[in-house]
C-alpha positions in Angstrom: 14.6 10.0 27.5 11.5 9.6 25.4 8.3 8.3 27.0 5.3 6.7 25.4 2.1 8.6 25.5 -0.6 6.7 27.4 -4.1 6.9 26.0 -7.2 5.1 27.2 -9.3 4.0 24.2 -7.7 3.1 20.8 -9.4 4.6 17.7 -8.4 1.5 15.7 -7.8 -2.0 17.2 -6.3 -4.9 15.2 -6.5 -8.4 16.7 -4.6 -11.3 15.2 -5.0 -10.6 11.5 -3.6 -13.0 9.0 -3.4 -12.5 5.2 -2.0 -14.6 2.4 -1.7 -13.8 -1.3 -2.7 -16.8 -3.5 -2.1 -19.4 -0.8 1.6 -18.6 -0.7 3.7 -17.3 2.2 1.8 -15.2 4.7 2.0 -11.5 4.1 0.5 -10.9 7.6 1.0 -13.4 10.3 -0.9 -12.7 13.5 -0.7 -8.9 13.7 -2.0 -7.2 16.8 -2.0 -3.4 17.1 -3.8 -0.5 18.9 -3.7 2.9 17.2 -4.7 5.9 19.3 -6.2 9.2 18.2 -3.6 11.9 17.4 -0.6 9.5 17.1 2.2 10.1 14.6 3.3 6.6 13.7 6.2 5.6 11.4 5.9 2.1 10.0 9.3 0.6 9.0 10.5 -2.6 7.4 12.1 -3.9 4.3 10.2 -4.5 1.0 7.8 -7.4 1.4 7.7 -7.1 5.2 3.9 -6.6 5.2 3.6 -2.8 5.6 1.4 -2.1 2.5 -0.7 -5.3 3.1 -1.3 -4.2 6.6 -2.5 -0.7 5.4 -4.9 -2.2 2.9 -6.4 -4.5 5.5 -7.0 -1.7 8.0 -8.5 0.4 5.2 -10.9 -2.4 4.2 -9.5 -2.8 0.7 -8.3 -6.3 1.6 -10.1 -8.8 3.9 -8.0 -10.7 6.4 -8.5 -14.5 6.5 -8.5 -14.5 10.3 -8.7 -11.9 13.0 -10.7 -8.8 13.7 -10.6 -5.0 13.3 -12.4 -2.6 15.6 -13.0 1.0 14.8 -13.9 3.2 17.8 -14.9 0.0 19.6 -17.2 -1.3 16.9 -16.3 -4.6 15.2 -15.9 -4.2 11.4 -18.1 -6.6 9.4 -19.3 -6.6 5.8 -22.3 -4.4 6.9 -20.2 -1.6 8.2 -17.1 -2.0 6.1 -17.7 1.4 4.4 -17.6 3.1 7.7 -14.0 1.9 8.0 -13.1 2.9 4.4 -14.5 6.3 5.0 -12.5 7.0 8.2 -9.2 5.3 7.2 -7.8 7.1 4.1 -4.7 6.1 2.1 -2.4 8.3 0.1 -0.6 5.9 -2.2 3.1 6.0 -3.1 2.4 6.7 -6.8 -0.2 9.5 -7.2 -1.0 8.4 -10.7 -2.5 5.2 -9.3 -4.8 7.3 -7.1 -5.8 10.1 -9.5 -8.7 9.2 -11.8 -10.6 12.4 -12.8 -10.1 14.9 -15.6 -9.7 18.0 -13.4 -8.4 18.6 -10.0 -11.8 19.8 -8.8 -13.5 16.6 -10.1 -10.7 14.5 -8.5 -11.1 15.9 -5.0 -14.9 15.9 -5.3 -15.0 12.2 -6.2 -14.8 10.8 -2.6 -17.3 13.2 -1.0 -19.8 12.7 -3.8 -19.6 8.9 -3.3 -20.6 9.5 0.3 -23.9 11.0 -1.2 -23.4 14.2 0.7 -25.4 17.4 -0.2 -23.8 19.4 -3.0 -23.1 22.3 -0.6 -21.2 20.0 1.7 -19.2 18.6 -1.2 -18.2 22.1 -2.3 -17.3 23.1 1.2 -15.1 20.0 1.7 -13.4 20.4 -1.7 -12.7 24.1 -1.3 -11.3 23.5 2.2 -9.0 20.6 1.0 -7.7 22.6 -2.0 -6.9 25.6 0.3 -5.3 23.3 2.9 -2.9 21.9 0.2 -2.4 25.3 -1.4 -3.8 24.1 -4.8 -6.9 26.2 -5.2 -5.5 27.7 -8.4 -5.4 24.2 -9.9 -9.1 23.6 -9.8 -9.7 23.3 -13.5 -6.3 21.8 -14.5 -6.0 18.2 -15.6 -4.1 16.5 -12.8 -2.1 14.3 -15.0 -0.3 17.3 -16.4 0.8 18.5 -13.0 4.3 18.0 -11.6 5.1 15.1 -9.2 4.9 17.3 -6.2 1.6 18.9 -7.3 0.1 15.5 -7.9 1.1 14.5 -4.4 -0.7 17.6 -3.1 -3.9 16.6 -5.1 -3.8 13.0 -3.7 -3.5 14.3 -0.2 -6.4 16.7 -0.8 -8.4 13.7 -1.9 -8.2 12.2 1.6 -8.6 15.5 3.4 -11.9 16.1 1.5 -13.1 12.7 2.8 -12.4 14.0 6.4 -10.9 10.6 7.3 -10.0 10.4 11.0 -6.9 8.2 10.2 -4.7 9.1 7.2 -2.1 6.6 5.9 0.8 7.5 3.7 2.5 4.7 1.9 6.1 5.7 1.1 5.0 9.3 0.5 8.5 10.7 -0.4 9.6 7.9 -2.7 9.1 9.7 -6.0 9.6 13.3 -4.7 12.6 15.6 -5.2 14.1 17.2 -2.0 12.1 20.4 -2.4 8.8 18.5 -2.6 9.8 16.1 0.1 10.3 19.1 2.3 6.9 20.4 1.3 5.3 17.1 2.3 7.1 17.1 5.7 5.7 20.6 6.3 2.2 19.3 5.6 2.7 16.3 7.9 4.0 18.6 10.6 0.9 20.8 10.2 -1.4 17.7 10.4 0.4 16.4 13.4 -0.1 19.7 15.3 -3.8 19.6 14.4 -4.1 16.2 16.2 -4.7 14.1 13.2 -3.9 10.4 13.4 -1.2 9.6 10.9 0.6 6.4 9.8 3.5 6.6 7.4 5.5 3.8 5.9 9.0 4.9 4.9 12.5 3.6 4.3 13.9 7.0 5.5 15.0 6.3 9.0 16.1 10.0 9.5 12.6 11.2 8.7 11.0 8.5 10.9 13.3 9.4 13.8 12.6 13.2 13.7 8.9 13.1 12.8 7.3 10.1 14.6 6.4 9.7 18.3 6.0 5.9 17.8 7.8 3.5 15.5 6.4 0.1 14.4 8.7 -2.4 12.6 7.4 -5.2 10.4 9.4 -8.3 9.4 8.1 -11.3 7.6 4.5 -10.3 8.2 4.9 -9.8 12.0 5.4 -6.7 14.2 8.8 -7.1 15.8 9.1 -3.7 17.5 6.6 -1.1 18.7 8.1 1.7 20.8 9.4 5.2 20.8 11.9 6.0 18.0 14.7 6.2 20.5 14.0 2.8 22.0 13.5 1.2 18.6 16.8 2.5 17.1 18.7 1.4 20.2 17.9 -2.2 19.5 20.6 -3.6 17.3 18.9 -7.0 16.9 15.7 -5.3 15.6 17.7 -3.1 13.1 19.5 -6.2 11.8 16.4 -8.3 11.4 14.5 -5.5 9.6 17.5 -4.4 7.5 17.4 -0.9 9.0 20.2 1.5 10.0 20.6 4.1 12.7 19.4 7.6 11.9 22.3 9.9 11.0 21.8 11.9 14.2 22.3 8.7 16.2 25.7 8.0 14.6 26.9 11.6 14.9 26.0 11.7 18.6 27.6 8.4 19.3 30.9 9.6 17.6 30.8 12.7 19.8 30.3 10.6 22.9 33.2 8.3 22.0 35.4 11.4 21.7 34.1 12.9 25.0 32.7 15.9 23.2 29.2 15.4 24.7 28.2 13.7 27.9 27.8 9.9 28.0 24.0 10.3 28.2 21.1 9.5 26.0 20.3 13.0 24.8 20.1 12.0 21.1 18.9 15.1 19.1 16.2 14.5 16.5 17.2 17.2 14.0 19.8 19.8 13.2 18.0 22.4 15.4 18.1 20.2 18.5 21.7 19.3 17.7 22.7 22.9 17.5 20.9 23.7 20.8 22.7 20.7 22.5 26.1 21.9 21.4 25.3 25.4 22.5 24.3 24.1 26.0 27.5 22.2 26.3 29.7 25.1 25.2 28.0 27.4 27.7 28.7 25.1 30.7 
């Protein structure tokens, strides 16, 4: 059985935020959320549920009509909004919407330079980010001529160079082929092991189930579930409201339980490796 990780002080606290586009239906309707340092959070929900709007509010791109945001206990106002923007970075779904410079080096340098850092610090951050994403050889290349996977690497390097404490990925695998999606998952696993705070919106429930330690579900601008992946995917009413399905491993394990191949216990494996180990344990009994 999964258990929630208990932490004392949230790195980001959201209290009762509301947001409406052009006076129409609310995109966010009283959202409350605490995000803790080092968490791996998957954000689920159908299109229009409020996920991207929520991200743009906690990044400071959009300003909520009501409610408050606290970063490390400090209330965010107009005066310190840049502090929030510096520490909450977003990797957008479409890398072309994020990339603006004529070379990879200039692109990854853009954010640190805007922080008015010393040149030596900018160079250090850029070199570190390029090496982290394994794109040091692309320094002088125009980013718009790179492949989709390479552009994604550049857009992630942008945020790494900013040294943001929280990194948001908005549908990161949507435009990637399977090979580049696997590359991205490896990068996310590496970041998770390093203790980075990560939020990822996705429609891929299999990825969310095997990667996240916490799942948040949006529906009609509200959070309707916030729990471990196992507990969220067990709630049929939540899945139906949010137009979600079970992860494949869930369905496979349930079929095996129904046919008495595995014990009638909640030992749902998260990936193929865990599934193989489970079957091996059963066979050895």
